[in-house]
C-alpha positions in Angstrom: 65.9 32.7 22.2 66.0 29.0 23.1 65.3 26.3 20.7 63.5 23.2 21.8 65.3 20.0 21.4 62.8 18.8 18.3 63.4 22.2 16.5 67.4 21.5 17.2 67.2 18.1 15.8 64.9 19.1 12.9 67.2 22.0 11.9 70.5 19.8 11.9 69.0 16.9 10.2 66.9 18.5 7.8 63.7 17.4 9.3 62.5 14.3 11.3 62.1 12.1 7.9 65.5 13.2 6.5 67.2 9.8 5.0 63.9 8.1 4.8 62.7 6.8 1.5 59.4 8.4 0.4 56.4 6.4 0.7 55.7 5.9 -3.0 59.1 4.2 -3.7 58.8 0.6 -4.2 61.1 -2.2 -2.8 63.0 -4.4 -5.4 61.9 -8.1 -5.8 64.2 -10.7 -4.4 66.0 -11.9 -7.4 67.8 -15.1 -8.0 71.5 -15.4 -8.5 73.5 -13.7 -11.3 74.2 -16.5 -13.5 77.5 -15.0 -14.6 78.6 -14.6 -10.8 81.8 -16.4 -10.2 81.7 -18.8 -7.5 84.2 -21.0 -5.5 83.5 -24.3 -7.3 82.2 -24.4 -9.8 83.4 -21.2 -11.1 79.8 -19.9 -12.4 76.4 -21.4 -12.1 76.1 -21.7 -15.4 78.8 -24.6 -15.4 76.2 -26.8 -13.7 74.2 -26.8 -16.5 74.9 -28.5 -19.9 74.7 -26.4 -23.4 72.0 -28.3 -24.6 70.0 -28.6 -21.3 66.1 -27.3 -21.6 66.8 -25.4 -18.5 68.7 -22.7 -20.7 65.7 -22.4 -23.2 63.3 -21.8 -20.1 65.6 -19.3 -18.7 65.9 -17.1 -21.9 62.1 -17.9 -22.6 60.9 -16.6 -19.4 63.4 -13.7 -19.5 61.7 -12.7 -22.8 58.2 -12.3 -21.5 56.2 -9.5 -20.3 54.7 -10.9 -17.2 52.5 -7.6 -16.4 50.8 -8.2 -19.9 50.1 -11.8 -19.3 48.3 -10.7 -16.0 50.5 -12.3 -13.4 49.9 -11.4 -9.9 52.6 -9.2 -7.8 54.7 -8.1 -10.9 55.0 -4.8 -9.2 56.7 -4.7 -5.8 54.4 -3.5 -3.0 55.5 -0.3 -1.0 55.7 -1.7 2.2 57.0 -4.9 3.7 59.6 -7.4 3.0 60.4 -7.8 -0.7 58.8 -10.8 -2.4 60.3 -13.1 -4.8 60.9 -12.3 -8.4 57.8 -13.5 -10.4 60.0 -14.5 -13.3 62.1 -16.4 -11.1 59.3 -18.4 -10.0 57.5 -19.1 -13.1 61.1 -20.7 -14.1 60.8 -23.3 -11.2 
């Protein structure tokens, strides 16, 4: 009994779709930089912004919002295509 090439590949790799993500999985959004990430100069992104700068309030405020309940579009990532930018990061702009 000889196996066709397709049957051999299927049996070796666990099927033609082995290793592919299921269609119902969602891609993550493209997110901004981690503010605690150390950089060459200055050491962290937070070093660019003073302690009393309103940007820190905006950052914390938007992080605390439930964007889905506010009705913002594209809060949930799409199944296909390139990941979009995180809606929270865009709101902070």
